[in-house]
DOLUM-88034 format. One line per 10 residues: number of its first residue (from 1); for each residue x, y, z of C-alpha. Coordinates in steps of 0.25 Angstrom, whole numbers, plus 5000, padded with zeros to 4 digits. Each point is the difference from the previous one (the first is absolute). Layout:
N
NUM	X/Y/Z  ... .
This chain:
239
1	5366/5896/5224  5003/5004/4985  4994/5014/5003  5013/5003/5007  5008/5001/4987  4989/5007/4992  4996/5015/4999  4989/5006/5008  4991/5001/4988  5000/4985/4998 .
11	4990/4991/5006  5005/4986/5004  4993/4988/5005  5007/4987/5004  4998/4988/5008  5007/4987/5005  4988/4992/4999  4991/4995/4988  4986/5006/5000  4989/4990/4996 .
21	4989/5011/5000  5005/5007/4987  4990/5001/4989  5006/5001/4986  4993/5006/4988  4997/4992/4988  5012/5006/4993  5009/4997/5012  4996/4986/5000  5002/4998/4985 .
31	5015/5005/5003  5002/4988/5009  4996/4990/4990  5003/4986/5006  5010/5004/5010  5004/4990/5011  4996/5003/5014  5013/5007/5004  4999/5010/4988  4985/5002/5003 .
41	5003/5003/5015  5011/5010/4996  4991/5007/4989  4988/5001/5008  5006/5006/5012  5009/5009/4992  4987/5005/4993  4994/5002/5013  5011/5009/5004  4998/5008/4987 .
51	4985/5001/5003  5003/5006/5014  5011/5009/4995  4991/5006/4989  4989/5003/5011  5011/5006/5009  5003/5009/4988  4986/5005/5000  4996/4992/4988  4988/4990/4998 .
61	5003/4986/4999  5005/4996/4986  5004/4987/4993  5015/4998/4998  5002/4990/4989  5013/4995/4994  5005/5006/4987  5006/4993/4989  5014/5000/5006  4995/4996/5014 .
71	5000/5014/5005  4988/5005/5009  4991/5009/4992  4996/5012/5009  4988/5010/4999  5003/5013/4992  5008/5010/5008  5006/4989/5009  5014/4995/5001  5003/4987/5008 .
81	5008/4988/5003  4998/4986/5006  5009/4990/5006  4999/4987/5007  5010/4990/5005  4999/4988/5011  4993/5006/5012  4998/5014/4994  4991/5008/4991  4999/5015/4997 .
91	4995/5011/4991  5003/5014/4999  4992/5011/4992  5001/5014/4997  4993/5011/4992  5007/5002/4986  5002/5015/5003  5009/4996/5012  5007/4988/4994  5003/4997/4986 .
101	5005/4985/5002  5002/4991/5012  5006/4987/5003  5000/4992/5013  5006/4986/5003  5001/4990/5011  5009/4988/5002  5003/4991/5011  5013/5004/5007  5008/4988/4996 .
111	5011/4997/4990  4997/4998/4986  5000/4986/4994  5014/4996/4995  5003/5005/4986  4989/5011/5000  5010/5011/5004  5009/4999/4988  4987/5001/4991  4994/5013/5006 .
121	5013/5008/5003  5011/5008/4992  5015/4999/5003  4999/5013/5007  4989/4996/5009  5007/4988/5004  5012/5008/5005  4991/5008/5010  4992/4988/5004  5012/4992/5004 .
131	5005/5012/5008  4987/5002/5007  4998/4985/5002  5013/4999/5007  4998/5013/5008  4985/4998/5004  4997/4986/4999  4987/5001/5008  4993/5005/4987  4998/4992/4988 .
141	5005/5010/4990  4999/4990/4988  4985/4999/5003  4999/5015/5002  5006/5003/4986  4990/4990/4994  4988/5008/5007  5005/5013/4996  5001/4996/4985  4986/4994/5001 .
151	4995/5014/5006  5008/5007/4988  4992/4991/4990  4987/5003/5006  5003/5015/5000  5006/5000/4986  4989/4992/4992  4988/5009/5001  5009/5011/4995  5007/4992/4989 .
161	4991/4989/4997  5011/4991/4996  5009/4990/5007  5012/5004/5009  5010/4989/5003  5008/4998/5012  5012/5004/4992  4994/5013/4996  5000/5007/5014  5012/5002/5009 .
171	4997/5000/5015  5008/5007/5011  4996/5000/5014  5002/5010/5012  4999/4992/5012  4999/5011/5011  4989/5007/4993  4993/4988/4995  5000/5005/4986  5003/4993/4987 .
181	5003/5007/4986  4998/4995/4987  5007/5004/4987  4993/4995/4987  5009/4995/4990  4990/5001/4989  4992/5012/4994  4989/5003/5009  4986/5006/4997  4997/5015/5000 .
191	4993/5004/5013  4995/5013/4997  5010/5006/4991  5012/4993/5007  5007/4987/4997  4999/4990/5012  5014/4995/5003  5000/4996/5014  4991/4997/5013  5002/5002/5014 .
201	4993/4990/5010  5000/4997/5015  5001/4986/5007  4997/4994/5013  5004/4987/5007  4991/4995/5011  4992/4988/5005  5006/4991/4990  4997/5008/4988  5007/5009/4991 .
211	4991/5012/4994  5004/5009/4989  4993/5012/4994  5001/5010/4989  4991/5012/4997  5002/5010/4988  4994/5013/5004  4988/5005/4992  4996/5014/4996  4997/5005/5014 .
221	5012/5000/5009  5000/4989/5011  5002/5007/5013  5008/4990/5008  5007/4986/4998  4999/4988/5009  4998/5002/5015  4998/5015/4997  5014/5003/4996  5002/5010/4988 .
231	4999/4993/4987  5010/5004/4989  4993/5005/4988  5001/4995/4989  5002/4985/5005  5006/4997/4986  5010/5007/4992  4998/5005/4986  5010/5002/4988 .
């Protein structure tokens, strides 16, 4: 399902069930530590998705341990992102020549717990959130903005290697096009010779889930966007 909001150059694997047959490498097992069963099931199945995605990309099976900040450590020349929530696990990978960075996120399609919205949003975001929650109440827009900011962080971190707070990114949503845009409120890293100042992403609500995805194009132009539609290049703006 996540592949619907990713470019054709990205290989995605997802599942609604946990996989018991996944064999982890020693490094991947070490990343788990003394995890409880719930965390273990999420991690193992998500790594299984990652293993299959790498194979789908035409690469040999590789270990994907966790880095010092909890990030997946991909093989050289590979860009990827992993997500999991209740009842869903997914991974997306691409060659670095096609995608410079990527972030995917999955969340249950339900309202955020009380008090969370105020912690993750800016005043300007709460204006359009209120309007959309009134106009289209079938969508949990509060959870969607949370998911979008999670995807933003996953795309940001491999490029910047530093924290990005919820207050450091301003999200706007285009409901008819299923697009969200992010304006960074802090200085972004250089991507090539250009300063990263924003992201463009896509979102999908289906089967009790909210899915969000961002891809930053690589050195080789991506030919198409989600579902074969033309992708605007670049997917970020420079300043």
